[in-house]
CHARMM-style PDB file with segment names, atoms N, HN, CA, C and O in Angstrom:
ATOM      1  N   UNK     1     -67.486  36.954  23.825  1.00  0.00      PROA
ATOM      2  CA  UNK     1     -67.424  37.308  22.578  1.00  0.00      PROA
ATOM      3  C   UNK     1     -68.314  36.014  21.393  1.00  0.00      PROA
ATOM      4  O   UNK     1     -68.938  36.528  20.464  1.00  0.00      PROA
ATOM      5  N   UNK     2     -68.321  34.953  21.454  1.00  0.00      PROA
ATOM      6  HN  UNK     2     -67.814  34.536  22.209  1.00  0.00      PROA
ATOM      7  CA  UNK     2     -69.075  33.739  20.539  1.00  0.00      PROA
ATOM      8  C   UNK     2     -68.133  33.910  19.350  1.00  0.00      PROA
ATOM      9  O   UNK     2     -68.428  34.555  18.344  1.00  0.00      PROA
ATOM     10  N   UNK     3     -66.815  33.190  19.575  1.00  0.00      PROA
ATOM     11  HN  UNK     3     -66.575  32.666  20.392  1.00  0.00      PROA
ATOM     12  CA  UNK     3     -65.646  33.812  18.293  1.00  0.00      PROA
ATOM     13  C   UNK     3     -66.085  32.478  17.450  1.00  0.00      PROA
ATOM     14  O   UNK     3     -65.883  32.535  16.237  1.00  0.00      PROA
ATOM     15  N   UNK     4     -66.651  31.315  17.966  1.00  0.00      PROA
ATOM     16  HN  UNK     4     -66.814  31.269  18.951  1.00  0.00      PROA
ATOM     17  CA  UNK     4     -66.713  30.272  16.964  1.00  0.00      PROA
ATOM     18  C   UNK     4     -64.645  29.736  16.398  1.00  0.00      PROA
ATOM     19  O   UNK     4     -64.134  29.822  15.281  1.00  0.00      PROA
ATOM     20  N   UNK     5     -63.969  29.203  17.816  1.00  0.00      PROA
ATOM     21  HN  UNK     5     -64.384  29.133  18.723  1.00  0.00      PROA
ATOM     22  CA  UNK     5     -62.796  28.703  17.192  1.00  0.00      PROA
ATOM     23  C   UNK     5     -63.074  27.368  17.097  1.00  0.00      PROA
ATOM     24  O   UNK     5     -62.266  26.874  16.311  1.00  0.00      PROA
ATOM     25  N   UNK     6     -63.793  26.594  17.500  1.00  0.00      PROA
ATOM     26  HN  UNK     6     -64.449  26.996  18.138  1.00  0.00      PROA
ATOM     27  CA  UNK     6     -63.975  25.074  16.766  1.00  0.00      PROA
ATOM     28  C   UNK     6     -65.094  24.662  17.333  1.00  0.00      PROA
ATOM     29  O   UNK     6     -65.171  25.122  18.473  1.00  0.00      PROA
ATOM     30  N   UNK     7     -65.563  24.319  17.185  1.00  0.00      PROA
ATOM     31  HN  UNK     7     -65.501  23.946  16.260  1.00  0.00      PROA
ATOM     32  CA  UNK     7     -66.536  23.127  17.365  1.00  0.00      PROA
ATOM     33  C   UNK     7     -67.111  22.420  18.349  1.00  0.00      PROA
ATOM     34  O   UNK     7     -66.190  21.945  19.014  1.00  0.00      PROA
ATOM     35  N   UNK     8     -68.779  21.905  19.062  1.00  0.00      PROA
ATOM     36  HN  UNK     8     -69.527  22.291  18.522  1.00  0.00      PROA
ATOM     37  CA  UNK     8     -68.823  21.905  20.505  1.00  0.00      PROA
ATOM     38  C   UNK     8     -68.208  20.154  20.725  1.00  0.00      PROA
ATOM     39  O   UNK     8     -68.073  19.646  21.838  1.00  0.00      PROA
ATOM     40  N   UNK     9     -67.930  19.511  19.544  1.00  0.00      PROA
ATOM     41  HN  UNK     9     -68.040  19.924  18.640  1.00  0.00      PROA
ATOM     42  CA  UNK     9     -67.882  18.027  19.830  1.00  0.00      PROA
ATOM     43  C   UNK     9     -66.295  18.046  19.873  1.00  0.00      PROA
ATOM     44  O   UNK     9     -65.694  17.255  20.601  1.00  0.00      PROA
ATOM     45  N   UNK    10     -65.628  18.973  19.072  1.00  0.00      PROA
ATOM     46  HN  UNK    10     -66.116  19.615  18.481  1.00  0.00      PROA
ATOM     47  CA  UNK    10     -64.115  18.808  19.443  1.00  0.00      PROA
ATOM     48  C   UNK    10     -63.845  19.141  20.480  1.00  0.00      PROA
ATOM     49  O   UNK    10     -62.881  18.475  20.856  1.00  0.00      PROA
ATOM     50  N   UNK    11     -64.259  20.059  21.448  1.00  0.00      PROA
ATOM     51  HN  UNK    11     -65.042  20.601  21.142  1.00  0.00      PROA
ATOM     52  CA  UNK    11     -64.337  20.878  22.544  1.00  0.00      PROA
ATOM     53  C   UNK    11     -64.458  20.215  23.666  1.00  0.00      PROA
ATOM     54  O   UNK    11     -63.765  20.481  24.648  1.00  0.00      PROA
ATOM     55  N   UNK    12     -65.697  18.915  23.640  1.00  0.00      PROA
ATOM     56  HN  UNK    12     -66.260  18.699  22.843  1.00  0.00      PROA
ATOM     57  CA  UNK    12     -65.822  18.128  24.770  1.00  0.00      PROA
ATOM     58  C   UNK    12     -64.530  16.870  24.823  1.00  0.00      PROA
ATOM     59  O   UNK    12     -63.830  16.443  25.742  1.00  0.00      PROA
ATOM     60  N   UNK    13     -64.613  16.601  23.604  1.00  0.00      PROA
ATOM     61  HN  UNK    13     -65.181  16.948  22.858  1.00  0.00      PROA
ATOM     62  CA  UNK    13     -63.464  15.564  23.640  1.00  0.00      PROA
ATOM     63  C   UNK    13     -62.428  16.082  24.604  1.00  0.00      PROA
ATOM     64  O   UNK    13     -62.063  15.332  25.509  1.00  0.00      PROA
ATOM     65  N   UNK    14     -61.800  17.573  24.474  1.00  0.00      PROA
ATOM     66  HN  UNK    14     -62.096  18.182  23.739  1.00  0.00      PROA
ATOM     67  CA  UNK    14     -60.695  17.800  24.587  1.00  0.00      PROA
ATOM     68  C   UNK    14     -61.024  17.655  26.042  1.00  0.00      PROA
ATOM     69  O   UNK    14     -60.416  16.797  26.681  1.00  0.00      PROA
ATOM     70  N   UNK    15     -61.732  18.246  26.507  1.00  0.00      PROA
ATOM     71  HN  UNK    15     -62.226  18.944  25.988  1.00  0.00      PROA
ATOM     72  CA  UNK    15     -62.487  18.725  28.147  1.00  0.00      PROA
ATOM     73  C   UNK    15     -62.358  17.338  28.731  1.00  0.00      PROA
ATOM     74  O   UNK    15     -61.593  17.180  29.682  1.00  0.00      PROA
ATOM     75  N   UNK    16     -63.354  15.852  28.018  1.00  0.00      PROA
ATOM     76  HN  UNK    16     -63.975  15.980  27.246  1.00  0.00      PROA
ATOM     77  CA  UNK    16     -63.071  15.027  28.573  1.00  0.00      PROA
ATOM     78  C   UNK    16     -62.274  14.250  28.827  1.00  0.00      PROA
ATOM     79  O   UNK    16     -62.232  13.464  29.773  1.00  0.00      PROA
ATOM     80  N   UNK    17     -61.307  14.471  27.678  1.00  0.00      PROA
ATOM     81  HN  UNK    17     -61.342  15.110  26.909  1.00  0.00      PROA
ATOM     82  CA  UNK    17     -59.739  13.817  27.989  1.00  0.00      PROA
ATOM     83  C   UNK    17     -59.044  14.926  28.653  1.00  0.00      PROA
ATOM     84  O   UNK    17     -57.827  15.053  28.521  1.00  0.00      PROA
ATOM     85  N   UNK    18     -59.447  15.393  29.061  1.00  0.00      PROA
ATOM     86  HN  UNK    18     -60.436  15.290  29.169  1.00  0.00      PROA
ATOM     87  CA  UNK    18     -58.348  16.566  30.000  1.00  0.00      PROA
ATOM     88  C   UNK    18     -57.289  16.929  29.221  1.00  0.00      PROA
ATOM     89  O   UNK    18     -56.112  16.731  29.522  1.00  0.00      PROA
ATOM     90  N   UNK    19     -57.796  17.610  27.934  1.00  0.00      PROA
ATOM     91  HN  UNK    19     -58.753  17.770  27.689  1.00  0.00      PROA
ATOM     92  CA  UNK    19     -56.248  17.624  26.578  1.00  0.00      PROA
ATOM     93  C   UNK    19     -56.426  19.433  26.941  1.00  0.00      PROA
ATOM     94  O   UNK    19     -57.526  19.958  27.117  1.00  0.00      PROA
ATOM     95  N   UNK    20     -55.160  20.149  26.993  1.00  0.00      PROA
ATOM     96  HN  UNK    20     -54.267  19.722  26.850  1.00  0.00      PROA
ATOM     97  CA  UNK    20     -55.548  21.503  27.080  1.00  0.00      PROA
ATOM     98  C   UNK    20     -55.659  21.908  25.292  1.00  0.00      PROA
ATOM     99  O   UNK    20     -55.221  21.258  24.343  1.00  0.00      PROA
ATOM    100  N   UNK    21     -56.463  23.307  25.297  1.00  0.00      PROA
ATOM    101  HN  UNK    21     -56.819  23.835  26.068  1.00  0.00      PROA
ATOM    102  CA  UNK    21     -56.357  23.969  24.515  1.00  0.00      PROA
ATOM    103  C   UNK    21     -55.853  25.390  24.305  1.00  0.00      PROA
ATOM    104  O   UNK    21     -56.397  26.308  24.920  1.00  0.00      PROA
ATOM    105  N   UNK    22     -54.986  25.590  23.587  1.00  0.00      PROA
ATOM    106  HN  UNK    22     -54.544  24.845  23.087  1.00  0.00      PROA
ATOM    107  CA  UNK    22     -54.491  27.001  23.395  1.00  0.00      PROA
ATOM    108  C   UNK    22     -55.498  27.654  22.365  1.00  0.00      PROA
ATOM    109  O   UNK    22     -56.026  27.048  21.432  1.00  0.00      PROA
ATOM    110  N   UNK    23     -55.691  29.065  22.704  1.00  0.00      PROA
ATOM    111  HN  UNK    23     -55.263  29.557  23.462  1.00  0.00      PROA
ATOM    112  CA  UNK    23     -56.590  29.708  21.753  1.00  0.00      PROA
ATOM    113  C   UNK    23     -55.612  30.930  21.492  1.00  0.00      PROA
ATOM    114  O   UNK    23     -55.148  31.769  22.264  1.00  0.00      PROA
ATOM    115  N   UNK    24     -55.455  30.713  20.011  1.00  0.00      PROA
ATOM    116  HN  UNK    24     -55.832  30.031  19.384  1.00  0.00      PROA
ATOM    117  CA  UNK    24     -54.371  32.387  19.480  1.00  0.00      PROA
ATOM    118  C   UNK    24     -54.486  32.843  18.082  1.00  0.00      PROA
ATOM    119  O   UNK    24     -54.918  32.066  17.230  1.00  0.00      PROA
ATOM    120  N   UNK    25     -54.267  33.582  17.897  1.00  0.00      PROA
ATOM    121  HN  UNK    25     -53.916  34.213  18.589  1.00  0.00      PROA
ATOM    122  CA  UNK    25     -54.556  34.517  16.462  1.00  0.00      PROA
ATOM    123  C   UNK    25     -53.675  33.498  15.600  1.00  0.00      PROA
ATOM    124  O   UNK    25     -52.507  33.311  15.940  1.00  0.00      PROA
ATOM    125  N   UNK    26     -54.130  32.935  14.658  1.00  0.00      PROA
ATOM    126  HN  UNK    26     -55.080  33.087  14.382  1.00  0.00      PROA
ATOM    127  CA  UNK    26     -53.535  31.873  13.350  1.00  0.00      PROA
ATOM    128  C   UNK    26     -53.157  33.367  12.261  1.00  0.00      PROA
ATOM    129  O   UNK    26     -52.342  33.267  11.344  1.00  0.00      PROA
ATOM    130  N   UNK    27     -53.785  34.489  12.519  1.00  0.00      PROA
ATOM    131  HN  UNK    27     -54.447  34.571  13.264  1.00  0.00      PROA
ATOM    132  CA  UNK    27     -53.018  35.636  11.660  1.00  0.00      PROA
ATOM    133  C   UNK    27     -51.785  36.221  11.723  1.00  0.00      PROA
ATOM    134  O   UNK    27     -51.168  36.517  10.700  1.00  0.00      PROA
ATOM    135  N   UNK    28     -51.264  36.465  13.093  1.00  0.00      PROA
ATOM    136  HN  UNK    28     -51.766  36.224  13.924  1.00  0.00      PROA
ATOM    137  CA  UNK    28     -50.620  36.915  13.410  1.00  0.00      PROA
ATOM    138  C   UNK    28     -48.833  35.669  13.381  1.00  0.00      PROA
ATOM    139  O   UNK    28     -48.461  34.698  14.041  1.00  0.00      PROA
ATOM    140  N   UNK    29     -48.155  36.619  12.038  1.00  0.00      PROA
ATOM    141  HN  UNK    29     -48.457  37.407  11.502  1.00  0.00      PROA
ATOM    142  CA  UNK    29     -47.295  36.246  11.685  1.00  0.00      PROA
ATOM    143  C   UNK    29     -46.254  35.702  12.934  1.00  0.00      PROA
ATOM    144  O   UNK    29     -45.713  36.468  13.731  1.00  0.00      PROA
ATOM    145  N   UNK    30     -46.072  34.038  12.932  1.00  0.00      PROA
ATOM    146  HN  UNK    30     -46.511  33.416  12.284  1.00  0.00      PROA
ATOM    147  CA  UNK    30     -44.933  33.739  13.925  1.00  0.00      PROA
ATOM    148  C   UNK    30     -45.729  33.056  15.150  1.00  0.00      PROA
ATOM    149  O   UNK    30     -44.993  32.646  16.047  1.00  0.00      PROA
ATOM    150  N   UNK    31     -47.190  32.857  15.343  1.00  0.00      PROA
ATOM    151  HN  UNK    31     -47.788  33.190  14.615  1.00  0.00      PROA
ATOM    152  CA  UNK    31     -47.926  32.786  16.357  1.00  0.00      PROA
ATOM    153  C   UNK    31     -48.167  30.767  16.293  1.00  0.00      PROA
ATOM    154  O   UNK    31     -48.123  29.967  17.227  1.00  0.00      PROA
ATOM    155  N   UNK    32     -48.315  30.620  15.397  1.00  0.00      PROA
ATOM    156  HN  UNK    32     -48.351  31.270  14.638  1.00  0.00      PROA
ATOM    157  CA  UNK    32     -48.266  28.629  15.561  1.00  0.00      PROA
ATOM    158  C   UNK    32     -46.681  28.314  16.079  1.00  0.00      PROA
ATOM    159  O   UNK    32     -46.471  27.554  17.024  1.00  0.00      PROA
ATOM    160  N   UNK    33     -45.452  29.086  15.243  1.00  0.00      PROA
ATOM    161  HN  UNK    33     -45.623  29.704  14.475  1.00  0.00      PROA
ATOM    162  CA  UNK    33     -43.820  28.573  15.834  1.00  0.00      PROA
ATOM    163  C   UNK    33     -44.222  28.656  17.361  1.00  0.00      PROA
ATOM    164  O   UNK    33     -44.442  27.680  18.078  1.00  0.00      PROA
ATOM    165  N   UNK    34     -44.289  30.143  17.785  1.00  0.00      PROA
ATOM    166  HN  UNK    34     -44.111  30.936  17.203  1.00  0.00      PROA
ATOM    167  CA  UNK    34     -44.290  30.022  19.154  1.00  0.00      PROA
ATOM    168  C   UNK    34     -44.947  29.188  20.501  1.00  0.00      PROA
ATOM    169  O   UNK    34     -44.439  29.001  21.606  1.00  0.00      PROA
ATOM    170  N   UNK    35     -46.249  28.774  19.978  1.00  0.00      PROA
ATOM    171  HN  UNK    35     -46.662  28.927  19.080  1.00  0.00      PROA
ATOM    172  CA  UNK    35     -46.925  28.371  20.138  1.00  0.00      PROA
ATOM    173  C   UNK    35     -46.210  26.824  20.462  1.00  0.00      PROA
ATOM    174  O   UNK    35     -45.866  26.569  21.616  1.00  0.00      PROA
ATOM    175  N   UNK    36     -46.034  25.908  19.458  1.00  0.00      PROA
ATOM    176  HN  UNK    36     -46.314  26.115  18.521  1.00  0.00      PROA
ATOM    177  CA  UNK    36     -45.431  25.245  19.210  1.00  0.00      PROA
ATOM    178  C   UNK    36     -43.978  24.765  20.277  1.00  0.00      PROA
ATOM    179  O   UNK    36     -43.738  23.788  20.986  1.00  0.00      PROA
ATOM    180  N   UNK    37     -43.359  25.820  19.983  1.00  0.00      PROA
ATOM    181  HN  UNK    37     -43.554  26.614  19.407  1.00  0.00      PROA
ATOM    182  CA  UNK    37     -42.097  26.136  20.693  1.00  0.00      PROA
ATOM    183  C   UNK    37     -42.308  26.399  22.644  1.00  0.00      PROA
ATOM    184  O   UNK    37     -41.437  26.668  23.472  1.00  0.00      PROA
ATOM    185  N   UNK    38     -43.720  26.196  22.825  1.00  0.00      PROA
ATOM    186  HN  UNK    38     -44.428  25.977  22.153  1.00  0.00      PROA
ATOM    187  CA  UNK    38     -43.744  26.570  24.500  1.00  0.00      PROA
ATOM    188  C   UNK    38     -43.840  27.858  24.669  1.00  0.00      PROA
ATOM    189  O   UNK    38     -44.102  28.035  25.859  1.00  0.00      PROA
ATOM    190  N   UNK    39     -43.758  29.007  24.033  1.00  0.00      PROA
ATOM    191  HN  UNK    39     -43.546  28.863  23.066  1.00  0.00      PROA
ATOM    192  CA  UNK    39     -44.136  30.285  24.623  1.00  0.00      PROA
ATOM    193  C   UNK    39     -45.750  30.635  24.897  1.00  0.00      PROA
ATOM    194  O   UNK    39     -46.758  30.085  24.453  1.00  0.00      PROA
ATOM    195  N   UNK    40     -45.595  31.745  25.786  1.00  0.00      PROA
ATOM    196  HN  UNK    40     -44.776  32.192  26.147  1.00  0.00      PROA
ATOM    197  CA  UNK    40     -47.140  31.954  25.989  1.00  0.00      PROA
ATOM    198  C   UNK    40     -48.042  32.693  25.398  1.00  0.00      PROA
ATOM    199  O   UNK    40     -48.045  33.871  25.756  1.00  0.00      PROA
ATOM    200  N   UNK    41     -48.857  32.365  24.560  1.00  0.00      PROA
ATOM    201  HN  UNK    41     -48.855  31.409  24.269  1.00  0.00      PROA
ATOM    202  CA  UNK    41     -49.209  32.939  23.347  1.00  0.00      PROA
ATOM    203  C   UNK    41     -50.671  32.550  23.360  1.00  0.00      PROA
ATOM    204  O   UNK    41     -51.037  31.404  23.095  1.00  0.00      PROA
ATOM    205  N   UNK    42     -51.624  33.684  23.722  1.00  0.00      PROA
ATOM    206  HN  UNK    42     -51.327  34.614  23.938  1.00  0.00      PROA
ATOM    207  CA  UNK    42     -52.983  33.822  23.471  1.00  0.00      PROA
ATOM    208  C   UNK    42     -53.458  33.184  24.693  1.00  0.00      PROA
ATOM    209  O   UNK    42     -52.808  33.511  25.685  1.00  0.00      PROA
ATOM    210  N   UNK    43     -54.938  31.916  25.007  1.00  0.00      PROA
ATOM    211  HN  UNK    43     -55.467  31.650  24.201  1.00  0.00      PROA
ATOM    212  CA  UNK    43     -55.494  31.910  26.108  1.00  0.00      PROA
ATOM    213  C   UNK    43     -55.477  29.932  26.223  1.00  0.00      PROA
ATOM    214  O   UNK    43     -55.917  29.119  25.410  1.00  0.00      PROA
ATOM    215  N   UNK    44     -54.842  29.720  27.456  1.00  0.00      PROA
ATOM    216  HN  UNK    44     -54.486  30.381  28.117  1.00  0.00      PROA
ATOM    217  CA  UNK    44     -54.667  28.158  27.613  1.00  0.00      PROA
ATOM    218  C   UNK    44     -56.141  27.901  28.221  1.00  0.00      PROA
ATOM    219  O   UNK    44     -56.536  28.286  29.322  1.00  0.00      PROA
ATOM    220  N   UNK    45     -56.901  27.131  27.216  1.00  0.00      PROA
ATOM    221  HN  UNK    45     -56.580  26.818  26.322  1.00  0.00      PROA
ATOM    222  CA  UNK    45     -58.394  26.394  28.068  1.00  0.00      PROA
ATOM    223  C   UNK    45     -58.059  25.212  28.510  1.00  0.00      PROA
ATOM    224  O   UNK    45     -57.443  24.452  27.763  1.00  0.00      PROA
ATOM    225  N   UNK    46     -58.424  24.808  29.896  1.00  0.00      PROA
ATOM    226  HN  UNK    46     -58.925  25.425  30.502  1.00  0.00      PROA
ATOM    227  CA  UNK    46     -57.701  23.260  30.141  1.00  0.00      PROA
ATOM    228  C   UNK    46     -59.352  23.046  31.300  1.00  0.00      PROA
ATOM    229  O   UNK    46     -59.959  23.991  31.803  1.00  0.00      PROA
ATOM    230  N   UNK    47     -59.683  21.704  31.436  1.00  0.00      PROA
ATOM    231  HN  UNK    47     -59.190  20.937  31.027  1.00  0.00      PROA
ATOM    232  CA  UNK    47     -60.623  20.910  31.895  1.00  0.00      PROA
ATOM    233  C   UNK    47     -60.350  20.277  33.588  1.00  0.00      PROA
ATOM    234  OT1 UNK    47     -61.175  19.525  34.107  1.00  0.00      PROA
TER     235      UNK     47
END
């Protein structure tokens, strides 16, 4: 879909340092809190 949710440098740094990335809808109320609480929201990308 080519959503462009983050720049390539940030993505590469996360992949090289084995940091997980959670892609989720920031416009849906409560989603950020759910992510921080560890709930399964959105898509987990890990390298």
